[in-house]
All heavy atoms as a GROMACS GRO file, in nm:
protein
  625
    1GLN      N    1   0.059   1.141   0.760
    1GLN     CA    2   0.183   1.213   0.784
    1GLN      C    3   0.253   1.234   0.651
    1GLN      O    4   0.264   1.142   0.571
    1GLN     CB    5   0.271   1.133   0.879
    1GLN     CG    6   0.404   1.195   0.910
    1GLN     CD    7   0.390   1.315   1.001
    1GLN    OE1    8   0.314   1.314   1.094
    1GLN    NE2    9   0.462   1.421   0.971
    2GLU      N   10   0.300   1.354   0.627
    2GLU     CA   11   0.375   1.383   0.506
    2GLU      C   12   0.524   1.382   0.535
    2GLU      O   13   0.568   1.430   0.639
    2GLU     CB   14   0.334   1.519   0.449
    2GLU     CG   15   0.196   1.519   0.390
    2GLU     CD   16   0.161   1.652   0.326
    2GLU    OE1   17   0.230   1.752   0.348
    2GLU    OE2   18   0.061   1.655   0.253
    3PHE      N   19   0.599   1.327   0.441
    3PHE     CA   20   0.744   1.323   0.448
    3PHE      C   21   0.797   1.376   0.316
    3PHE      O   22   0.730   1.364   0.213
    3PHE     CB   23   0.795   1.179   0.468
    3PHE     CG   24   0.755   1.119   0.600
    3PHE    CD1   25   0.633   1.055   0.615
    3PHE    CD2   26   0.840   1.125   0.708
    3PHE    CE1   27   0.596   0.998   0.735
    3PHE    CE2   28   0.804   1.068   0.830
    3PHE     CZ   29   0.681   1.005   0.843
    4SER      N   30   0.916   1.431   0.316
    4SER     CA   31   0.977   1.476   0.191
    4SER      C   32   1.115   1.413   0.176
    4SER      O   33   1.183   1.387   0.275
    4SER     CB   34   0.985   1.628   0.185
    4SER     OG   35   1.070   1.678   0.284
    5ASP      N   36   1.152   1.390   0.050
    5ASP     CA   37   1.284   1.335   0.024
    5ASP      C   38   1.383   1.450   0.005
    5ASP      O   39   1.347   1.567   0.018
    5ASP     CB   40   1.282   1.238  -0.095
    5ASP     CG   41   1.248   1.305  -0.227
    5ASP    OD1   42   1.240   1.431  -0.233
    5ASP    OD2   43   1.228   1.233  -0.326
    6ASN      N   44   1.507   1.418  -0.029
    6ASN     CA   45   1.611   1.522  -0.042
    6ASN      C   46   1.591   1.609  -0.166
    6ASN      O   47   1.660   1.709  -0.181
    6ASN     CB   48   1.750   1.459  -0.040
    6ASN     CG   49   1.770   1.359  -0.152
    6ASN    OD1   50   1.682   1.336  -0.234
    6ASN    ND2   51   1.885   1.297  -0.154
    7GLN      N   52   1.496   1.573  -0.252
    7GLN     CA   53   1.464   1.656  -0.368
    7GLN      C   54   1.339   1.739  -0.346
    7GLN      O   55   1.292   1.808  -0.435
    7GLN     CB   56   1.447   1.567  -0.491
    7GLN     CG   57   1.574   1.493  -0.529
    7GLN     CD   58   1.552   1.397  -0.643
    7GLN    OE1   59   1.450   1.400  -0.711
    7GLN    NE2   60   1.650   1.312  -0.666
    8GLY      N   61   1.281   1.729  -0.226
    8GLY     CA   62   1.165   1.809  -0.193
    8GLY      C   63   1.031   1.749  -0.234
    8GLY      O   64   0.928   1.813  -0.218
    9ARG      N   65   1.033   1.626  -0.286
    9ARG     CA   66   0.907   1.561  -0.324
    9ARG      C   67   0.835   1.516  -0.198
    9ARG      O   68   0.897   1.466  -0.105
    9ARG     CB   69   0.933   1.440  -0.414
    9ARG     CG   70   0.991   1.477  -0.549
    9ARG     CD   71   1.018   1.355  -0.631
    9ARG     NE   72   1.124   1.278  -0.563
    9ARG     CZ   73   1.178   1.168  -0.610
    9ARG    NH1   74   1.136   1.117  -0.723
    9ARG    NH2   75   1.273   1.106  -0.544
   10LEU      N   76   0.703   1.536  -0.195
   10LEU     CA   77   0.623   1.499  -0.080
   10LEU      C   78   0.564   1.360  -0.096
   10LEU      O   79   0.521   1.322  -0.205
   10LEU     CB   80   0.508   1.598  -0.060
   10LEU     CG   81   0.547   1.735  -0.007
   10LEU    CD1   82   0.424   1.824   0.002
   10LEU    CD2   83   0.615   1.726   0.128
   11PHE      N   84   0.562   1.287   0.015
   11PHE     CA   85   0.504   1.152   0.020
   11PHE      C   86   0.411   1.147   0.140
   11PHE      O   87   0.447   1.191   0.249
   11PHE     CB   88   0.614   1.046   0.034
   11PHE     CG   89   0.708   1.043  -0.082
   11PHE    CD1   90   0.821   1.124  -0.083
   11PHE    CD2   91   0.685   0.961  -0.190
   11PHE    CE1   92   0.909   1.122  -0.190
   11PHE    CE2   93   0.771   0.958  -0.297
   11PHE     CZ   94   0.884   1.039  -0.297
   12ARG      N   95   0.294   1.092   0.119
   12ARG     CA   96   0.197   1.079   0.228
   12ARG      C   97   0.177   0.930   0.258
   12ARG      O   98   0.117   0.858   0.180
   12ARG     CB   99   0.065   1.143   0.189
   12ARG     CG  100  -0.035   1.139   0.305
   12ARG     CD  101  -0.158   1.219   0.276
   12ARG     NE  102  -0.122   1.361   0.274
   12ARG     CZ  103  -0.180   1.450   0.196
   12ARG    NH1  104  -0.275   1.417   0.114
   12ARG    NH2  105  -0.143   1.576   0.201
   13MET      N  106   0.229   0.889   0.371
   13MET     CA  107   0.218   0.750   0.413
   13MET      C  108   0.091   0.734   0.496
   13MET      O  109   0.059   0.820   0.578
   13MET     CB  110   0.341   0.710   0.495
   13MET     CG  111   0.469   0.729   0.417
   13MET     SD  112   0.614   0.696   0.518
   13MET     CE  113   0.739   0.780   0.421
   14ASP      N  114   0.020   0.623   0.475
   14ASP     CA  115  -0.106   0.602   0.548
   14ASP      C  116  -0.082   0.589   0.698
   14ASP      O  117  -0.151   0.652   0.778
   14ASP     CB  118  -0.179   0.478   0.496
   14ASP     CG  119  -0.236   0.499   0.357
   14ASP    OD1  120  -0.249   0.615   0.312
   14ASP    OD2  121  -0.268   0.398   0.292
   15ARG      N  122   0.014   0.507   0.736
   15ARG     CA  123   0.040   0.484   0.879
   15ARG      C  124   0.187   0.454   0.898
   15ARG      O  125   0.245   0.374   0.826
   15ARG     CB  126  -0.044   0.366   0.927
   15ARG     CG  127  -0.029   0.320   1.068
   15ARG     CD  128  -0.100   0.404   1.173
   15ARG     NE  129  -0.233   0.447   1.137
   15ARG     CZ  130  -0.346   0.399   1.185
   15ARG    NH1  131  -0.344   0.302   1.273
   15ARG    NH2  132  -0.462   0.450   1.148
   16VAL      N  133   0.248   0.518   0.997
   16VAL     CA  134   0.386   0.491   1.035
   16VAL      C  135   0.386   0.462   1.184
   16VAL      O  136   0.341   0.544   1.264
   16VAL     CB  137   0.479   0.610   1.003
   16VAL    CG1  138   0.621   0.581   1.051
   16VAL    CG2  139   0.478   0.642   0.855
   17VAL      N  140   0.434   0.344   1.221
   17VAL     CA  141   0.438   0.302   1.361
   17VAL      C  142   0.586   0.300   1.403
   17VAL      O  143   0.666   0.225   1.346
   17VAL     CB  144   0.375   0.163   1.380
   17VAL    CG1  145   0.380   0.122   1.527
   17VAL    CG2  146   0.231   0.162   1.328
   18VAL      N  147   0.619   0.380   1.502
   18VAL     CA  148   0.757   0.388   1.551
   18VAL      C  149   0.763   0.317   1.686
   18VAL      O  150   0.700   0.359   1.783
   18VAL     CB  151   0.803   0.535   1.564
   18VAL    CG1  152   0.946   0.540   1.615
   18VAL    CG2  153   0.789   0.608   1.432
   19ASP      N  154   0.837   0.207   1.689
   19ASP     CA  155   0.860   0.131   1.812
   19ASP      C  156   1.004   0.153   1.856
   19ASP      O  157   1.082   0.221   1.789
   19ASP     CB  158   0.834  -0.018   1.788
   19ASP     CG  159   0.686  -0.048   1.763
   19ASP    OD1  160   0.602   0.005   1.836
   19ASP    OD2  161   0.657  -0.125   1.670
   20THR      N  162   1.040   0.093   1.967
   20THR     CA  163   1.173   0.110   2.023
   20THR      C  164   1.284   0.071   1.926
   20THR      O  165   1.382   0.143   1.910
   20THR     CB  166   1.187   0.026   2.152
   20THR    OG1  167   1.082   0.062   2.240
   20THR    CG2  168   1.320   0.050   2.218
   21ASP      N  169   1.267  -0.042   1.858
   21ASP     CA  170   1.373  -0.093   1.772
   21ASP      C  171   1.336  -0.101   1.624
   21ASP      O  172   1.418  -0.138   1.542
   21ASP     CB  173   1.417  -0.232   1.819
   21ASP     CG  174   1.303  -0.333   1.814
   21ASP    OD1  175   1.185  -0.291   1.808
   21ASP    OD2  176   1.331  -0.454   1.814
   22ARG      N  177   1.214  -0.064   1.588
   22ARG     CA  178   1.172  -0.075   1.448
   22ARG      C  179   1.070   0.031   1.412
   22ARG      O  180   1.003   0.087   1.498
   22ARG     CB  181   1.120  -0.213   1.417
   22ARG     CG  182   0.977  -0.238   1.459
   22ARG     CD  183   0.930  -0.380   1.431
   22ARG     NE  184   0.998  -0.471   1.520
   22ARG     CZ  185   1.076  -0.572   1.482
   22ARG    NH1  186   1.092  -0.599   1.356
   22ARG    NH2  187   1.136  -0.647   1.570
   23VAL      N  188   1.061   0.056   1.281
   23VAL     CA  189   0.960   0.145   1.226
   23VAL      C  190   0.886   0.065   1.118
   23VAL      O  191   0.949   0.002   1.033
   23VAL     CB  192   1.022   0.271   1.163
   23VAL    CG1  193   0.916   0.358   1.097
   23VAL    CG2  194   1.098   0.351   1.269
   24THR      N  195   0.754   0.067   1.124
   24THR     CA  196   0.672  -0.005   1.027
   24THR      C  197   0.586   0.095   0.952
   24THR      O  198   0.515   0.174   1.015
   24THR     CB  199   0.582  -0.110   1.095
   24THR    OG1  200   0.664  -0.197   1.173
   24THR    CG2  201   0.505  -0.191   0.993
   25VAL      N  202   0.593   0.091   0.819
   25VAL     CA  203   0.506   0.174   0.736
   25VAL      C  204   0.398   0.083   0.679
   25VAL      O  205   0.426  -0.026   0.630
   25VAL     CB  206   0.583   0.248   0.625
   25VAL    CG1  207   0.658   0.154   0.534
   25VAL    CG2  208   0.490   0.336   0.544
   26ILE      N  209   0.273   0.129   0.691
   26ILE     CA  210   0.158   0.052   0.644
   26ILE      C  211   0.082   0.135   0.543
   26ILE      O  212   0.053   0.253   0.567
   26ILE     CB  213   0.065   0.014   0.761
   26ILE    CG1  214   0.142  -0.057   0.871
   26ILE    CG2  215  -0.052  -0.070   0.712
   26ILE    CD1  216   0.068  -0.069   1.003
   27ASP      N  217   0.052   0.076   0.429
   27ASP     CA  218  -0.028   0.143   0.327
   27ASP      C  219  -0.152   0.060   0.303
   27ASP      O  220  -0.143  -0.061   0.281
   27ASP     CB  221   0.053   0.160   0.198
   27ASP     CG  222   0.003   0.277   0.116
   27ASP    OD1  223  -0.008   0.387   0.171
   27ASP    OD2  224  -0.026   0.257  -0.003
   28PHE      N  225  -0.267   0.124   0.310
   28PHE     CA  226  -0.394   0.055   0.292
   28PHE      C  227  -0.440   0.071   0.148
   28PHE      O  228  -0.438   0.181   0.093
   28PHE     CB  229  -0.500   0.113   0.387
   28PHE     CG  230  -0.464   0.095   0.531
   28PHE    CD1  231  -0.402   0.196   0.602
   28PHE    CD2  232  -0.491  -0.024   0.596
   28PHE    CE1  233  -0.368   0.180   0.736
   28PHE    CE2  234  -0.457  -0.042   0.730
   28PHE     CZ  235  -0.396   0.060   0.799
   29LYS      N  236  -0.481  -0.040   0.087
   29LYS     CA  237  -0.529  -0.040  -0.051
   29LYS      C  238  -0.668  -0.103  -0.055
   29LYS      O  239  -0.695  -0.200   0.015
   29LYS     CB  240  -0.435  -0.120  -0.142
   29LYS     CG  241  -0.293  -0.068  -0.146
   29LYS     CD  242  -0.287   0.068  -0.208
   29LYS     CE  243  -0.143   0.117  -0.219
   29LYS     NZ  244  -0.134   0.255  -0.263
   30THR      N  245  -0.754  -0.046  -0.139
   30THR     CA  246  -0.887  -0.102  -0.158
   30THR      C  247  -0.898  -0.157  -0.300
   30THR      O  248  -0.816  -0.127  -0.386
   30THR     CB  249  -0.996   0.005  -0.137
   30THR    OG1  250  -0.974   0.111  -0.228
   30THR    CG2  251  -0.994   0.057   0.006
   31GLY      N  252  -0.998  -0.238  -0.322
   31GLY     CA  253  -1.018  -0.299  -0.453
   31GLY      C  254  -0.946  -0.432  -0.461
   31GLY      O  255  -0.861  -0.464  -0.380
   32GLY      N  256  -0.981  -0.509  -0.560
   32GLY     CA  257  -0.924  -0.643  -0.574
   32GLY      C  258  -0.831  -0.657  -0.692
   32GLY      O  259  -0.810  -0.768  -0.740
   33ASP      N  260  -0.774  -0.547  -0.740
   33ASP     CA  261  -0.688  -0.550  -0.859
   33ASP      C  262  -0.548  -0.598  -0.821
   33ASP      O  263  -0.466  -0.522  -0.771
   33ASP     CB  264  -0.682  -0.412  -0.922
   33ASP     CG  265  -0.607  -0.410  -1.054
   33ASP    OD1  266  -0.560  -0.517  -1.098
   33ASP    OD2  267  -0.596  -0.301  -1.112
   34ARG      N  268  -0.520  -0.724  -0.847
   34ARG     CA  269  -0.389  -0.781  -0.812
   34ARG      C  270  -0.279  -0.738  -0.909
   34ARG      O  271  -0.161  -0.759  -0.881
   34ARG     CB  272  -0.398  -0.933  -0.807
   34ARG     CG  273  -0.484  -0.985  -0.694
   34ARG     CD  274  -0.482  -1.138  -0.693
   34ARG     NE  275  -0.570  -1.190  -0.593
   34ARG     CZ  276  -0.535  -1.211  -0.466
   34ARG    NH1  277  -0.415  -1.181  -0.426
   34ARG    NH2  278  -0.622  -1.260  -0.380
   35THR      N  279  -0.314  -0.679  -1.023
   35THR     CA  280  -0.212  -0.638  -1.120
   35THR      C  281  -0.130  -0.520  -1.068
   35THR      O  282  -0.025  -0.491  -1.123
   35THR     CB  283  -0.277  -0.600  -1.254
   35THR    OG1  284  -0.365  -0.488  -1.234
   35THR    CG2  285  -0.355  -0.716  -1.313
   36MET      N  286  -0.175  -0.455  -0.964
   36MET     CA  287  -0.106  -0.338  -0.910
   36MET      C  288  -0.008  -0.373  -0.798
   36MET      O  289   0.057  -0.285  -0.743
   36MET     CB  290  -0.208  -0.237  -0.858
   36MET     CG  291  -0.302  -0.184  -0.964
   36MET     SD  292  -0.218  -0.088  -1.090
   36MET     CE  293  -0.176   0.057  -0.997
   37GLN      N  294   0.006  -0.501  -0.764
   37GLN     CA  295   0.088  -0.539  -0.649
   37GLN      C  296   0.234  -0.497  -0.664
   37GLN      O  297   0.296  -0.454  -0.567
   37GLN     CB  298   0.076  -0.688  -0.622
   37GLN     CG  299  -0.056  -0.724  -0.560
   37GLN     CD  300  -0.065  -0.871  -0.521
   37GLN    OE1  301   0.021  -0.952  -0.556
   37GLN    NE2  302  -0.170  -0.906  -0.449
   38GLU      N  303   0.290  -0.506  -0.783
   38GLU     CA  304   0.430  -0.465  -0.802
   38GLU      C  305   0.444  -0.314  -0.779
   38GLU      O  306   0.541  -0.270  -0.718
   38GLU     CB  307   0.479  -0.502  -0.942
   38GLU     CG  308   0.510  -0.650  -0.956
   38GLU     CD  309   0.572  -0.682  -1.091
   38GLU    OE1  310   0.651  -0.600  -1.142
   38GLU    OE2  311   0.541  -0.788  -1.144
   39ARG      N  312   0.348  -0.239  -0.827
   39ARG     CA  313   0.351  -0.094  -0.807
   39ARG      C  314   0.337  -0.060  -0.659
   39ARG      O  315   0.405   0.030  -0.608
   39ARG     CB  316   0.239  -0.030  -0.888
   39ARG     CG  317   0.245   0.118  -0.892
   39ARG     CD  318   0.142   0.170  -0.988
   39ARG     NE  319   0.151   0.313  -0.999
   39ARG     CZ  320   0.066   0.388  -1.062
   39ARG    NH1  321  -0.036   0.332  -1.124
   39ARG    NH2  322   0.080   0.517  -1.066
   40HIS      N  323   0.250  -0.131  -0.590
   40HIS     CA  324   0.233  -0.108  -0.446
   40HIS      C  325   0.361  -0.141  -0.370
   40HIS      O  326   0.400  -0.068  -0.279
   40HIS     CB  327   0.117  -0.191  -0.391
   40HIS     CG  328  -0.015  -0.156  -0.453
   40HIS    ND1  329  -0.121  -0.244  -0.453
   40HIS    CD2  330  -0.059  -0.044  -0.516
   40HIS    CE1  331  -0.224  -0.186  -0.514
   40HIS    NE2  332  -0.188  -0.066  -0.553
   41SER      N  333   0.426  -0.251  -0.407
   41SER     CA  334   0.553  -0.289  -0.342
   41SER      C  335   0.659  -0.182  -0.365
   41SER      O  336   0.732  -0.147  -0.272
   41SER     CB  337   0.602  -0.423  -0.396
   41SER     OG  338   0.515  -0.526  -0.356
   42ALA      N  339   0.667  -0.130  -0.485
   42ALA     CA  340   0.764  -0.025  -0.516
   42ALA      C  341   0.736   0.101  -0.433
   42ALA      O  342   0.830   0.166  -0.385
   42ALA     CB  343   0.762   0.006  -0.665
   43GLN      N  344   0.609   0.134  -0.417
   43GLN     CA  345   0.571   0.250  -0.338
   43GLN      C  346   0.616   0.233  -0.192
   43GLN      O  347   0.676   0.324  -0.133
   43GLN     CB  348   0.420   0.268  -0.344
   43GLN     CG  349   0.368   0.384  -0.263
   43GLN     CD  350   0.215   0.392  -0.265
   43GLN    OE1  351   0.146   0.294  -0.292
   43GLN    NE2  352   0.163   0.508  -0.235
   44ILE      N  353   0.592   0.117  -0.135
   44ILE     CA  354   0.633   0.091   0.004
   44ILE      C  355   0.785   0.093   0.017
   44ILE      O  356   0.839   0.146   0.115
   44ILE     CB  357   0.576  -0.044   0.053
   44ILE    CG1  358   0.424  -0.034   0.069
   44ILE    CG2  359   0.639  -0.087   0.185
   44ILE    CD1  360   0.379   0.060   0.178
   45LYS      N  361   0.856   0.038  -0.081
   45LYS     CA  362   1.003   0.040  -0.076
   45LYS      C  363   1.056   0.183  -0.078
   45LYS      O  364   1.155   0.214  -0.011
   45LYS     CB  365   1.060  -0.042  -0.190
   45LYS     CG  366   1.042  -0.191  -0.168
   45LYS     CD  367   1.096  -0.273  -0.282
   45LYS     CE  368   1.069  -0.421  -0.258
   45LYS     NZ  369   1.117  -0.504  -0.368
   46THR      N  370   0.992   0.271  -0.153
   46THR     CA  371   1.030   0.412  -0.152
   46THR      C  372   1.010   0.471  -0.013
   46THR      O  373   1.097   0.540   0.041
   46THR     CB  374   0.947   0.492  -0.254
   46THR    OG1  375   0.975   0.440  -0.385
   46THR    CG2  376   0.980   0.640  -0.249
   47TYR      N  377   0.895   0.442   0.047
   47TYR     CA  378   0.868   0.488   0.183
   47TYR      C  379   0.973   0.435   0.281
   47TYR      O  380   1.020   0.508   0.369
   47TYR     CB  381   0.730   0.443   0.230
   47TYR     CG  382   0.613   0.504   0.156
   47TYR    CD1  383   0.486   0.449   0.170
   47TYR    CD2  384   0.625   0.615   0.073
   47TYR    CE1  385   0.376   0.503   0.106
   47TYR    CE2  386   0.516   0.670   0.007
   47TYR     CZ  387   0.392   0.613   0.025
   47TYR     OH  388   0.283   0.667  -0.039
   48MET      N  389   1.009   0.309   0.266
   48MET     CA  390   1.106   0.248   0.356
   48MET      C  391   1.242   0.316   0.344
   48MET      O  392   1.310   0.337   0.444
   48MET     CB  393   1.116   0.097   0.326
   48MET     CG  394   0.990   0.021   0.366
   48MET     SD  395   0.987  -0.150   0.308
   48MET     CE  396   1.117  -0.220   0.410
   49ARG      N  397   1.283   0.352   0.222
   49ARG     CA  398   1.410   0.423   0.204
   49ARG      C  399   1.407   0.560   0.273
   49ARG      O  400   1.504   0.600   0.338
   49ARG     CB  401   1.442   0.439   0.056
   49ARG     CG  402   1.496   0.314  -0.009
   49ARG     CD  403   1.552   0.341  -0.148
   49ARG     NE  404   1.450   0.386  -0.241
   49ARG     CZ  405   1.371   0.307  -0.313
   49ARG    NH1  406   1.382   0.176  -0.300
   49ARG    NH2  407   1.283   0.357  -0.397
   50LEU      N  408   1.295   0.630   0.260
   50LEU     CA  409   1.282   0.759   0.327
   50LEU      C  410   1.291   0.744   0.479
   50LEU      O  411   1.359   0.822   0.547
   50LEU     CB  412   1.147   0.823   0.292
   50LEU     CG  413   1.131   0.877   0.152
   50LEU    CD1  414   0.985   0.911   0.126
   50LEU    CD2  415   1.218   0.999   0.132
   51LEU      N  416   1.223   0.644   0.532
   51LEU     CA  417   1.224   0.623   0.677
   51LEU      C  418   1.361   0.578   0.727
   51LEU      O  419   1.400   0.611   0.839
   51LEU     CB  420   1.115   0.522   0.715
   51LEU     CG  421   0.973   0.574   0.697
   51LEU    CD1  422   0.872   0.461   0.713
   51LEU    CD2  423   0.943   0.689   0.793
   52LYS      N  424   1.435   0.504   0.646
   52LYS     CA  425   1.569   0.461   0.686
   52LYS      C  426   1.660   0.582   0.705
   52LYS      O  427   1.745   0.583   0.794
   52LYS     CB  428   1.628   0.363   0.584
   52LYS     CG  429   1.756   0.298   0.630
   52LYS     CD  430   1.731   0.216   0.754
   52LYS     CE  431   1.854   0.145   0.802
   52LYS     NZ  432   1.834   0.081   0.932
   53ASP      N  433   1.642   0.684   0.621
   53ASP     CA  434   1.720   0.807   0.638
   53ASP      C  435   1.684   0.879   0.767
   53ASP      O  436   1.769   0.940   0.831
   53ASP     CB  437   1.697   0.901   0.519
   53ASP     CG  438   1.760   0.851   0.391
   53ASP    OD1  439   1.849   0.763   0.397
   53ASP    OD2  440   1.720   0.900   0.284
   54LEU      N  441   1.557   0.872   0.807
   54LEU     CA  442   1.512   0.940   0.929
   54LEU      C  443   1.541   0.861   1.056
   54LEU      O  444   1.562   0.919   1.162
   54LEU     CB  445   1.362   0.966   0.922
   54LEU     CG  446   1.317   1.068   0.818
   54LEU    CD1  447   1.165   1.066   0.804
   54LEU    CD2  448   1.365   1.206   0.856
   55PHE      N  449   1.541   0.728   1.044
   55PHE     CA  450   1.562   0.640   1.158
   55PHE      C  451   1.671   0.537   1.125
   55PHE      O  452   1.644   0.417   1.117
   55PHE     CB  453   1.431   0.566   1.193
   55PHE     CG  454   1.316   0.656   1.227
   55PHE    CD1  455   1.221   0.688   1.130
   55PHE    CD2  456   1.301   0.708   1.354
   55PHE    CE1  457   1.113   0.770   1.160
   55PHE    CE2  458   1.194   0.791   1.385
   55PHE     CZ  459   1.101   0.823   1.288
   56PRO      N  460   1.795   0.581   1.108
   56PRO     CA  461   1.901   0.488   1.064
   56PRO      C  462   1.933   0.377   1.163
   56PRO      O  463   1.982   0.271   1.125
   56PRO     CB  464   2.022   0.579   1.042
   56PRO     CG  465   1.995   0.700   1.124
   56PRO     CD  466   1.845   0.715   1.128
   57GLU      N  467   1.900   0.397   1.290
   57GLU     CA  468   1.933   0.298   1.392
   57GLU      C  469   1.824   0.191   1.408
   57GLU      O  470   1.843   0.095   1.482
   57GLU     CB  471   1.957   0.366   1.528
   57GLU     CG  472   1.831   0.421   1.594
   57GLU     CD  473   1.771   0.548   1.534
   57GLU    OE1  474   1.830   0.607   1.442
   57GLU    OE2  475   1.664   0.588   1.581
   58LYS      N  476   1.713   0.206   1.338
   58LYS     CA  477   1.600   0.114   1.355
   58LYS      C  478   1.581   0.025   1.232
   58LYS      O  479   1.618   0.063   1.121
   58LYS     CB  480   1.471   0.192   1.380
   58LYS     CG  481   1.474   0.273   1.508
   58LYS     CD  482   1.343   0.346   1.529
   58LYS     CE  483   1.351   0.440   1.648
   58LYS     NZ  484   1.324   0.375   1.773
   59THR      N  485   1.524  -0.091   1.254
   59THR     CA  486   1.484  -0.180   1.145
   59THR      C  487   1.358  -0.122   1.082
   59THR      O  488   1.266  -0.081   1.152
   59THR     CB  489   1.453  -0.321   1.200
   59THR    OG1  490   1.571  -0.372   1.263
   59THR    CG2  491   1.408  -0.415   1.090
   60ILE      N  492   1.354  -0.118   0.950
   60ILE     CA  493   1.239  -0.063   0.877
   60ILE      C  494   1.162  -0.178   0.812
   60ILE      O  495   1.222  -0.261   0.743
   60ILE     CB  496   1.284   0.037   0.769
   60ILE    CG1  497   1.378   0.143   0.827
   60ILE    CG2  498   1.162   0.100   0.701
   60ILE    CD1  499   1.319   0.232   0.933
   61GLU      N  500   1.032  -0.180   0.836
   61GLU     CA  501   0.946  -0.283   0.777
   61GLU      C  502   0.834  -0.216   0.700
   61GLU      O  503   0.792  -0.105   0.733
   61GLU     CB  504   0.887  -0.372   0.886
   61GLU     CG  505   0.991  -0.449   0.963
   61GLU     CD  506   0.930  -0.535   1.072
   61GLU    OE1  507   0.814  -0.510   1.112
   61GLU    OE2  508   0.998  -0.628   1.116
   62GLY      N  509   0.784  -0.284   0.597
   62GLY     CA  510   0.675  -0.232   0.518
   62GLY      C  511   0.562  -0.333   0.506
   62GLY      O  512   0.586  -0.453   0.501
   63VAL      N  513   0.439  -0.283   0.501
   63VAL     CA  514   0.322  -0.368   0.490
   63VAL      C  515   0.222  -0.301   0.396
   63VAL      O  516   0.198  -0.180   0.407
   63VAL     CB  517   0.255  -0.388   0.628
   63VAL    CG1  518   0.125  -0.465   0.615
   63VAL    CG2  519   0.349  -0.458   0.724
   64VAL      N  520   0.166  -0.381   0.305
   64VAL     CA  521   0.053  -0.337   0.224
   64VAL      C  522  -0.067  -0.416   0.273
   64VAL      O  523  -0.066  -0.538   0.272
   64VAL     CB  524   0.075  -0.360   0.074
   64VAL    CG1  525  -0.045  -0.312  -0.006
   64VAL    CG2  526   0.201  -0.292   0.024
   65ALA      N  527  -0.170  -0.344   0.317
   65ALA     CA  528  -0.292  -0.409   0.365
   65ALA      C  529  -0.402  -0.390   0.260
   65ALA      O  530  -0.445  -0.278   0.234
   65ALA     CB  531  -0.335  -0.348   0.498
   66TYR      N  532  -0.442  -0.502   0.198
   66TYR     CA  533  -0.549  -0.500   0.099
   66TYR      C  534  -0.680  -0.522   0.173
   66TYR      O  535  -0.717  -0.636   0.204
   66TYR     CB  536  -0.525  -0.608  -0.006
   66TYR     CG  537  -0.402  -0.581  -0.090
   66TYR    CD1  538  -0.279  -0.641  -0.060
   66TYR    CD2  539  -0.407  -0.494  -0.198
   66TYR    CE1  540  -0.167  -0.616  -0.135
   66TYR    CE2  541  -0.294  -0.468  -0.273
   66TYR     CZ  542  -0.174  -0.528  -0.242
   66TYR     OH  543  -0.062  -0.503  -0.318
   67THR      N  544  -0.749  -0.414   0.201
   67THR     CA  545  -0.867  -0.422   0.288
   67THR      C  546  -0.981  -0.502   0.227
   67THR      O  547  -1.048  -0.577   0.298
   67THR     CB  548  -0.916  -0.281   0.326
   67THR    OG1  549  -0.945  -0.208   0.207
   67THR    CG2  550  -0.809  -0.208   0.406
   68ASP      N  551  -1.006  -0.486   0.098
   68ASP     CA  552  -1.117  -0.558   0.034
   68ASP      C  553  -1.089  -0.708   0.019
   68ASP      O  554  -1.182  -0.788   0.012
   68ASP     CB  555  -1.150  -0.500  -0.104
   68ASP     CG  556  -1.207  -0.359  -0.093
   68ASP    OD1  557  -1.246  -0.319   0.018
   68ASP    OD2  558  -1.213  -0.289  -0.196
   69LEU      N  559  -0.962  -0.744   0.014
   69LEU     CA  560  -0.923  -0.884   0.000
   69LEU      C  561  -0.894  -0.949   0.134
   69LEU      O  562  -0.870  -1.070   0.140
   69LEU     CB  563  -0.799  -0.896  -0.090
   69LEU     CG  564  -0.814  -0.844  -0.232
   69LEU    CD1  565  -0.679  -0.847  -0.303
   69LEU    CD2  566  -0.916  -0.925  -0.310
   70SER      N  567  -0.890  -0.871   0.241
   70SER     CA  568  -0.852  -0.919   0.374
   70SER      C  569  -0.715  -0.988   0.370
   70SER      O  570  -0.695  -1.095   0.426
   70SER     CB  571  -0.958  -1.014   0.430
   70SER     OG  572  -1.080  -0.949   0.446
   71GLU      N  573  -0.621  -0.923   0.302
   71GLU     CA  574  -0.485  -0.977   0.290
   71GLU      C  575  -0.384  -0.871   0.331
   71GLU      O  576  -0.406  -0.751   0.316
   71GLU     CB  577  -0.456  -1.016   0.144
   71GLU     CG  578  -0.535  -1.134   0.094
   71GLU     CD  579  -0.502  -1.170  -0.049
   71GLU    OE1  580  -0.408  -1.111  -0.108
   71GLU    OE2  581  -0.570  -1.256  -0.105
   72VAL      N  582  -0.271  -0.920   0.383
   72VAL     CA  583  -0.160  -0.834   0.421
   72VAL      C  584  -0.034  -0.890   0.354
   72VAL      O  585  -0.008  -1.008   0.361
   72VAL     CB  586  -0.142  -0.831   0.574
   72VAL    CG1  587  -0.018  -0.755   0.613
   72VAL    CG2  588  -0.266  -0.772   0.640
   73LYS      N  589   0.043  -0.799   0.291
   73LYS     CA  590   0.166  -0.841   0.227
   73LYS      C  591   0.282  -0.765   0.290
   73LYS      O  592   0.283  -0.642   0.292
   73LYS     CB  593   0.161  -0.811   0.077
   73LYS     CG  594   0.283  -0.853   0.003
   73LYS     CD  595   0.271  -0.826  -0.146
   73LYS     CE  596   0.397  -0.869  -0.217
   73LYS     NZ  597   0.393  -0.832  -0.358
   74LYS      N  598   0.378  -0.840   0.346
   74LYS     CA  599   0.497  -0.778   0.404
   74LYS      C  600   0.596  -0.750   0.292
   74LYS      O  601   0.616  -0.832   0.203
   74LYS     CB  602   0.559  -0.870   0.508
   74LYS     CG  603   0.474  -0.883   0.632
   74LYS     CD  604   0.545  -0.962   0.739
   74LYS     CE  605   0.456  -0.971   0.863
   74LYS     NZ  606   0.523  -1.043   0.970
   75ILE      N  607   0.660  -0.634   0.302
   75ILE     CA  608   0.758  -0.592   0.204
   75ILE      C  609   0.893  -0.584   0.272
   75ILE      O  610   0.906  -0.528   0.381
   75ILE     CB  611   0.721  -0.454   0.145
   75ILE    CG1  612   0.578  -0.451   0.094
   75ILE    CG2  613   0.821  -0.414   0.036
   75ILE    CD1  614   0.548  -0.544  -0.020
   76ARG      N  615   0.993  -0.637   0.210
   76ARG     CA  616   1.129  -0.635   0.267
   76ARG      C  617   1.222  -0.559   0.176
   76ARG      O  618   1.207  -0.546   0.064
   76ARG     CB  619   1.180  -0.776   0.287
   76ARG     CG  620   1.091  -0.851   0.383
   76ARG     CD  621   1.152  -0.983   0.422
   76ARG     NE  622   1.058  -1.067   0.488
   76ARG     CZ  623   1.025  -1.059   0.616
   76ARG    NH1  624   1.082  -0.973   0.692
   76ARG    NH2  625   0.937  -1.141   0.668
   0.00000   0.00000   0.00000
């Protein structure tokens, strides 16, 4: 799904799950490069800000799923 911010920049989120009281954005990452975790967290936080504008009444959660490492990191 593509979303745009107020400046017209496009963002493509891997998965957005909309529930009754919350929205969860999930981004899937491959490879075992742990040096990119800060960048991945920043990317999810940007997505979360965009979703908060679209769903102001819902709690927004973020998740990075490292498929090759079998790890999930929640972003707040």
